[in-house]
C-alpha beads as a LAMMPS data file, in Angstrom:
LAMMPS data file: protein, C-alpha beads

275 atoms
274 bonds

1 atom types
1 bond types

-500.0 500.0 xlo xhi
-500.0 500.0 ylo yhi
-500.0 500.0 zlo zhi

Masses

1 110.0

Atoms # bond

1 1 1 86.083 -404.664 -403.943
2 1 1 84.323 -407.313 -401.875
3 1 1 87.485 -407.535 -399.752
4 1 1 87.043 -403.872 -398.791
5 1 1 83.253 -403.733 -398.622
6 1 1 82.454 -406.929 -396.739
7 1 1 83.522 -405.688 -393.262
8 1 1 81.635 -402.423 -393.787
9 1 1 78.256 -404.149 -393.632
10 1 1 78.638 -404.421 -389.862
11 1 1 77.848 -401.395 -387.712
12 1 1 80.449 -402.346 -385.098
13 1 1 83.110 -402.346 -387.804
14 1 1 82.140 -398.867 -388.977
15 1 1 82.256 -397.552 -385.422
16 1 1 85.588 -399.284 -384.899
17 1 1 87.062 -397.726 -388.030
18 1 1 85.862 -394.272 -387.003
19 1 1 87.293 -394.712 -383.496
20 1 1 90.621 -396.004 -384.840
21 1 1 91.012 -393.004 -387.155
22 1 1 90.006 -390.484 -384.468
23 1 1 92.305 -391.975 -381.863
24 1 1 95.101 -392.343 -384.400
25 1 1 95.014 -388.663 -385.318
26 1 1 94.959 -387.469 -381.707
27 1 1 97.715 -389.874 -380.652
28 1 1 99.854 -388.881 -383.635
29 1 1 99.648 -385.141 -382.956
30 1 1 100.292 -385.470 -379.210
31 1 1 102.851 -388.178 -379.864
32 1 1 104.896 -385.756 -381.936
33 1 1 105.762 -383.878 -378.757
34 1 1 106.343 -387.168 -376.930
35 1 1 108.941 -388.161 -379.551
36 1 1 110.571 -384.727 -379.752
37 1 1 110.977 -384.472 -375.994
38 1 1 112.031 -388.091 -375.430
39 1 1 108.969 -388.871 -373.301
40 1 1 108.249 -392.373 -374.606
41 1 1 108.926 -393.981 -371.225
42 1 1 106.667 -391.430 -369.556
43 1 1 103.859 -392.237 -372.004
44 1 1 104.270 -395.966 -371.423
45 1 1 104.284 -395.533 -367.658
46 1 1 101.277 -393.226 -367.699
47 1 1 99.310 -395.686 -369.817
48 1 1 99.918 -398.387 -367.217
49 1 1 99.178 -396.180 -364.198
50 1 1 95.544 -395.748 -365.239
51 1 1 94.857 -399.458 -364.780
52 1 1 93.953 -399.237 -361.057
53 1 1 91.515 -396.401 -361.774
54 1 1 89.849 -398.411 -364.508
55 1 1 89.738 -401.500 -362.288
56 1 1 88.310 -399.538 -359.357
57 1 1 85.683 -397.975 -361.622
58 1 1 84.759 -401.416 -362.902
59 1 1 84.360 -402.761 -359.376
60 1 1 82.458 -399.740 -358.035
61 1 1 80.076 -399.675 -360.992
62 1 1 79.353 -403.380 -360.708
63 1 1 80.929 -404.248 -364.036
64 1 1 79.435 -401.427 -366.115
65 1 1 81.820 -400.226 -368.796
66 1 1 80.067 -396.962 -369.629
67 1 1 81.790 -395.120 -366.774
68 1 1 85.282 -396.544 -367.251
69 1 1 86.417 -393.651 -369.434
70 1 1 85.820 -391.147 -366.645
71 1 1 87.726 -393.251 -364.119
72 1 1 90.544 -393.678 -366.619
73 1 1 90.590 -389.950 -367.357
74 1 1 90.723 -388.933 -363.695
75 1 1 93.426 -391.452 -362.858
76 1 1 95.520 -390.500 -365.902
77 1 1 95.449 -386.781 -365.095
78 1 1 96.297 -387.357 -361.417
79 1 1 99.102 -389.773 -362.312
80 1 1 100.543 -387.372 -364.897
81 1 1 100.602 -384.448 -362.489
82 1 1 101.937 -386.697 -359.716
83 1 1 104.836 -387.944 -361.833
84 1 1 105.578 -384.368 -362.872
85 1 1 105.590 -383.164 -359.271
86 1 1 107.848 -385.974 -358.017
87 1 1 110.272 -385.534 -360.901
88 1 1 110.499 -381.785 -360.336
89 1 1 110.665 -381.464 -356.569
90 1 1 112.330 -384.665 -355.422
91 1 1 115.940 -385.815 -355.356
92 1 1 114.789 -388.946 -357.173
93 1 1 115.648 -388.889 -360.884
94 1 1 112.799 -388.582 -363.352
95 1 1 113.124 -392.049 -364.905
96 1 1 113.400 -393.603 -361.443
97 1 1 110.262 -391.812 -360.229
98 1 1 108.379 -392.862 -363.355
99 1 1 109.516 -396.477 -362.957
100 1 1 108.446 -396.633 -359.301
101 1 1 104.993 -395.165 -359.908
102 1 1 104.538 -397.213 -363.093
103 1 1 105.305 -400.537 -361.401
104 1 1 103.343 -399.788 -358.238
105 1 1 100.204 -398.535 -359.977
106 1 1 100.207 -401.333 -362.530
107 1 1 100.574 -403.936 -359.779
108 1 1 97.709 -402.304 -357.876
109 1 1 95.538 -402.463 -360.993
110 1 1 96.259 -406.153 -361.516
111 1 1 95.534 -406.823 -357.829
112 1 1 92.170 -405.074 -358.085
113 1 1 91.215 -406.830 -361.322
114 1 1 92.201 -410.211 -359.877
115 1 1 89.417 -409.831 -357.309
116 1 1 86.887 -410.161 -360.134
117 1 1 85.942 -413.765 -360.840
118 1 1 86.214 -413.289 -364.588
119 1 1 89.381 -411.227 -364.255
120 1 1 91.199 -412.940 -367.131
121 1 1 88.679 -411.733 -369.705
122 1 1 88.382 -408.274 -368.200
123 1 1 92.156 -407.912 -367.966
124 1 1 92.561 -408.744 -371.645
125 1 1 90.102 -405.976 -372.553
126 1 1 91.941 -403.459 -370.401
127 1 1 95.364 -404.481 -371.638
128 1 1 94.764 -404.981 -375.350
129 1 1 91.721 -402.871 -376.121
130 1 1 88.352 -403.687 -377.649
131 1 1 87.881 -401.257 -380.531
132 1 1 85.152 -403.396 -382.097
133 1 1 83.145 -402.969 -378.902
134 1 1 83.028 -399.172 -379.224
135 1 1 79.478 -397.879 -378.860
136 1 1 77.972 -394.760 -380.428
137 1 1 78.286 -392.975 -377.075
138 1 1 81.950 -393.993 -376.809
139 1 1 82.510 -392.618 -380.284
140 1 1 81.007 -389.245 -379.440
141 1 1 83.036 -389.012 -376.215
142 1 1 86.202 -389.903 -378.118
143 1 1 85.458 -387.275 -380.767
144 1 1 84.682 -384.571 -378.182
145 1 1 87.793 -385.088 -376.053
146 1 1 89.958 -385.680 -379.110
147 1 1 88.815 -382.366 -380.554
148 1 1 89.518 -380.678 -377.213
149 1 1 93.072 -382.042 -377.150
150 1 1 93.743 -380.919 -380.725
151 1 1 92.270 -377.482 -380.027
152 1 1 94.567 -376.955 -377.037
153 1 1 97.579 -378.229 -379.013
154 1 1 96.942 -375.739 -381.811
155 1 1 96.125 -372.895 -379.407
156 1 1 99.494 -373.311 -377.650
157 1 1 101.408 -374.440 -380.718
158 1 1 104.138 -371.762 -380.519
159 1 1 104.623 -372.213 -376.785
160 1 1 104.913 -376.001 -377.032
161 1 1 107.239 -375.608 -380.026
162 1 1 109.606 -373.348 -378.105
163 1 1 109.475 -375.549 -375.021
164 1 1 110.247 -378.687 -377.039
165 1 1 113.156 -377.352 -379.100
166 1 1 114.716 -374.768 -376.779
167 1 1 113.662 -374.892 -373.092
168 1 1 116.260 -372.244 -372.213
169 1 1 114.720 -369.831 -374.718
170 1 1 111.314 -370.558 -373.206
171 1 1 112.607 -369.470 -369.798
172 1 1 114.278 -366.406 -371.327
173 1 1 110.979 -365.408 -372.965
174 1 1 109.342 -365.789 -369.538
175 1 1 106.918 -368.394 -370.717
176 1 1 105.084 -370.226 -367.886
177 1 1 107.254 -373.319 -368.334
178 1 1 105.864 -375.202 -365.346
179 1 1 102.272 -374.572 -366.391
180 1 1 102.972 -375.538 -370.002
181 1 1 104.699 -378.741 -368.920
182 1 1 101.757 -379.692 -366.745
183 1 1 99.349 -378.823 -369.563
184 1 1 101.237 -381.099 -371.951
185 1 1 101.261 -383.892 -369.376
186 1 1 97.521 -383.424 -368.974
187 1 1 96.998 -383.621 -372.738
188 1 1 98.966 -386.863 -372.869
189 1 1 96.818 -388.180 -370.020
190 1 1 93.569 -387.306 -371.807
191 1 1 94.871 -388.876 -375.015
192 1 1 95.685 -392.105 -373.201
193 1 1 92.246 -392.215 -371.587
194 1 1 90.584 -391.604 -374.953
195 1 1 92.647 -394.384 -376.539
196 1 1 92.094 -396.982 -373.819
197 1 1 89.370 -398.942 -375.570
198 1 1 91.039 -398.793 -378.977
199 1 1 94.464 -400.291 -378.273
200 1 1 94.448 -400.859 -374.515
201 1 1 96.970 -400.149 -371.798
202 1 1 99.760 -402.459 -372.958
203 1 1 99.865 -401.144 -376.533
204 1 1 99.089 -397.480 -375.882
205 1 1 102.659 -396.226 -376.102
206 1 1 102.965 -397.629 -379.639
207 1 1 100.233 -395.323 -380.949
208 1 1 101.833 -392.345 -379.216
209 1 1 105.343 -393.057 -380.469
210 1 1 105.391 -395.160 -383.645
211 1 1 103.480 -392.916 -386.122
212 1 1 105.324 -389.816 -384.885
213 1 1 108.676 -391.607 -385.051
214 1 1 107.869 -392.724 -388.610
215 1 1 107.064 -389.149 -389.611
216 1 1 110.270 -387.870 -387.989
217 1 1 112.259 -389.989 -390.450
218 1 1 110.805 -388.024 -393.353
219 1 1 110.763 -384.419 -392.131
220 1 1 112.078 -382.094 -389.446
221 1 1 109.287 -379.523 -389.798
222 1 1 106.850 -379.895 -386.930
223 1 1 103.580 -379.151 -388.834
224 1 1 104.527 -381.593 -391.601
225 1 1 105.578 -384.140 -389.002
226 1 1 102.204 -383.869 -387.281
227 1 1 100.343 -384.241 -390.570
228 1 1 102.371 -387.254 -391.699
229 1 1 102.051 -388.888 -388.284
230 1 1 98.266 -388.450 -388.423
231 1 1 98.189 -390.060 -391.874
232 1 1 100.368 -392.984 -390.763
233 1 1 98.261 -393.524 -387.645
234 1 1 94.991 -393.409 -389.586
235 1 1 96.295 -395.871 -392.186
236 1 1 97.500 -398.173 -389.417
237 1 1 94.094 -397.997 -387.732
238 1 1 92.120 -398.835 -390.858
239 1 1 94.544 -401.467 -392.192
240 1 1 94.908 -402.972 -388.717
241 1 1 91.167 -403.427 -388.351
242 1 1 90.941 -405.125 -391.736
243 1 1 93.822 -407.382 -390.685
244 1 1 92.000 -408.134 -387.439
245 1 1 88.788 -408.954 -389.316
246 1 1 90.322 -411.335 -391.843
247 1 1 93.077 -412.878 -389.698
248 1 1 90.942 -413.169 -386.534
249 1 1 93.504 -411.546 -384.260
250 1 1 93.134 -408.900 -381.547
251 1 1 92.276 -405.556 -383.113
252 1 1 94.595 -403.493 -380.905
253 1 1 97.536 -405.752 -381.644
254 1 1 96.742 -405.683 -385.369
255 1 1 96.728 -401.865 -385.401
256 1 1 100.053 -401.657 -383.580
257 1 1 101.644 -404.321 -385.795
258 1 1 100.556 -402.382 -388.874
259 1 1 102.009 -399.141 -387.483
260 1 1 105.253 -400.975 -386.719
261 1 1 105.374 -402.434 -390.226
262 1 1 104.958 -398.942 -391.702
263 1 1 107.824 -397.669 -389.528
264 1 1 110.100 -400.531 -390.615
265 1 1 109.222 -399.929 -394.284
266 1 1 109.964 -396.186 -394.051
267 1 1 113.121 -396.747 -392.016
268 1 1 114.421 -399.358 -394.468
269 1 1 113.452 -397.290 -397.493
270 1 1 115.232 -394.229 -396.160
271 1 1 118.424 -396.172 -395.470
272 1 1 118.418 -397.637 -398.956
273 1 1 117.699 -394.237 -400.525
274 1 1 120.440 -392.488 -398.529
275 1 1 123.176 -394.856 -399.746

Bonds

1 1 1 2
2 1 2 3
3 1 3 4
4 1 4 5
5 1 5 6
6 1 6 7
7 1 7 8
8 1 8 9
9 1 9 10
10 1 10 11
11 1 11 12
12 1 12 13
13 1 13 14
14 1 14 15
15 1 15 16
16 1 16 17
17 1 17 18
18 1 18 19
19 1 19 20
20 1 20 21
21 1 21 22
22 1 22 23
23 1 23 24
24 1 24 25
25 1 25 26
26 1 26 27
27 1 27 28
28 1 28 29
29 1 29 30
30 1 30 31
31 1 31 32
32 1 32 33
33 1 33 34
34 1 34 35
35 1 35 36
36 1 36 37
37 1 37 38
38 1 38 39
39 1 39 40
40 1 40 41
41 1 41 42
42 1 42 43
43 1 43 44
44 1 44 45
45 1 45 46
46 1 46 47
47 1 47 48
48 1 48 49
49 1 49 50
50 1 50 51
51 1 51 52
52 1 52 53
53 1 53 54
54 1 54 55
55 1 55 56
56 1 56 57
57 1 57 58
58 1 58 59
59 1 59 60
60 1 60 61
61 1 61 62
62 1 62 63
63 1 63 64
64 1 64 65
65 1 65 66
66 1 66 67
67 1 67 68
68 1 68 69
69 1 69 70
70 1 70 71
71 1 71 72
72 1 72 73
73 1 73 74
74 1 74 75
75 1 75 76
76 1 76 77
77 1 77 78
78 1 78 79
79 1 79 80
80 1 80 81
81 1 81 82
82 1 82 83
83 1 83 84
84 1 84 85
85 1 85 86
86 1 86 87
87 1 87 88
88 1 88 89
89 1 89 90
90 1 90 91
91 1 91 92
92 1 92 93
93 1 93 94
94 1 94 95
95 1 95 96
96 1 96 97
97 1 97 98
98 1 98 99
99 1 99 100
100 1 100 101
101 1 101 102
102 1 102 103
103 1 103 104
104 1 104 105
105 1 105 106
106 1 106 107
107 1 107 108
108 1 108 109
109 1 109 110
110 1 110 111
111 1 111 112
112 1 112 113
113 1 113 114
114 1 114 115
115 1 115 116
116 1 116 117
117 1 117 118
118 1 118 119
119 1 119 120
120 1 120 121
121 1 121 122
122 1 122 123
123 1 123 124
124 1 124 125
125 1 125 126
126 1 126 127
127 1 127 128
128 1 128 129
129 1 129 130
130 1 130 131
131 1 131 132
132 1 132 133
133 1 133 134
134 1 134 135
135 1 135 136
136 1 136 137
137 1 137 138
138 1 138 139
139 1 139 140
140 1 140 141
141 1 141 142
142 1 142 143
143 1 143 144
144 1 144 145
145 1 145 146
146 1 146 147
147 1 147 148
148 1 148 149
149 1 149 150
150 1 150 151
151 1 151 152
152 1 152 153
153 1 153 154
154 1 154 155
155 1 155 156
156 1 156 157
157 1 157 158
158 1 158 159
159 1 159 160
160 1 160 161
161 1 161 162
162 1 162 163
163 1 163 164
164 1 164 165
165 1 165 166
166 1 166 167
167 1 167 168
168 1 168 169
169 1 169 170
170 1 170 171
171 1 171 172
172 1 172 173
173 1 173 174
174 1 174 175
175 1 175 176
176 1 176 177
177 1 177 178
178 1 178 179
179 1 179 180
180 1 180 181
181 1 181 182
182 1 182 183
183 1 183 184
184 1 184 185
185 1 185 186
186 1 186 187
187 1 187 188
188 1 188 189
189 1 189 190
190 1 190 191
191 1 191 192
192 1 192 193
193 1 193 194
194 1 194 195
195 1 195 196
196 1 196 197
197 1 197 198
198 1 198 199
199 1 199 200
200 1 200 201
201 1 201 202
202 1 202 203
203 1 203 204
204 1 204 205
205 1 205 206
206 1 206 207
207 1 207 208
208 1 208 209
209 1 209 210
210 1 210 211
211 1 211 212
212 1 212 213
213 1 213 214
214 1 214 215
215 1 215 216
216 1 216 217
217 1 217 218
218 1 218 219
219 1 219 220
220 1 220 221
221 1 221 222
222 1 222 223
223 1 223 224
224 1 224 225
225 1 225 226
226 1 226 227
227 1 227 228
228 1 228 229
229 1 229 230
230 1 230 231
231 1 231 232
232 1 232 233
233 1 233 234
234 1 234 235
235 1 235 236
236 1 236 237
237 1 237 238
238 1 238 239
239 1 239 240
240 1 240 241
241 1 241 242
242 1 242 243
243 1 243 244
244 1 244 245
245 1 245 246
246 1 246 247
247 1 247 248
248 1 248 249
249 1 249 250
250 1 250 251
251 1 251 252
252 1 252 253
253 1 253 254
254 1 254 255
255 1 255 256
256 1 256 257
257 1 257 258
258 1 258 259
259 1 259 260
260 1 260 261
261 1 261 262
262 1 262 263
263 1 263 264
264 1 264 265
265 1 265 266
266 1 266 267
267 1 267 268
268 1 268 269
269 1 269 270
270 1 270 271
271 1 271 272
272 1 272 273
273 1 273 274
274 1 274 275
């Protein structure tokens, strides 16, 4: 019992656990659509495109971290809609457009951060997260925007379901496909901004994809898949933080490694069972 209770005596650990669970649930639910629609590369690119916004916010605010979420949120939404617009209206293929914007924006972010004298430390926080540094205010913001994302997902559940499994049927039913696509891109953007401090830019795509991919191995029913993904993500968040505490490794990396280990275990177990 002391193994479980010892970390809980620290307030920062309790806040970190709460943030990891909240972010895990939101990422898992949104990530279900990312996995179903093959948008993993988009999620990875979008996570990296917010870096210049975060860096600019850091520089403008004189190093204050309280405002970084809002800069990250604004940049993520603009980048998501920008990628969607280029992919739709240009002769450039979608993956090419994503790759160009991803590389350019990430390079711009690194260039901006490198102008800060202590850029190495700041860059590590941006890239790999700092869940143990989550404040009470950060926690409330995460909970509010996470709840908003989940509310929109459930409100448009049938529309997103149709769009994900049968885009042609969605057009036939005269659903506002363009608007729904942009709404989903916006939800992914908000999720990435909310998750920035927990796992960071570099590891963000893992929380969007890995729990949902693990759940997809066990079921093909979307509601069950969402529920299982949320459970896997929450377990990875809690177990990852304990691993970080006792092994003295980066918390974001520990969470992602735990989620990956769960995926490997489920994948291996299913292959053995199916023989």
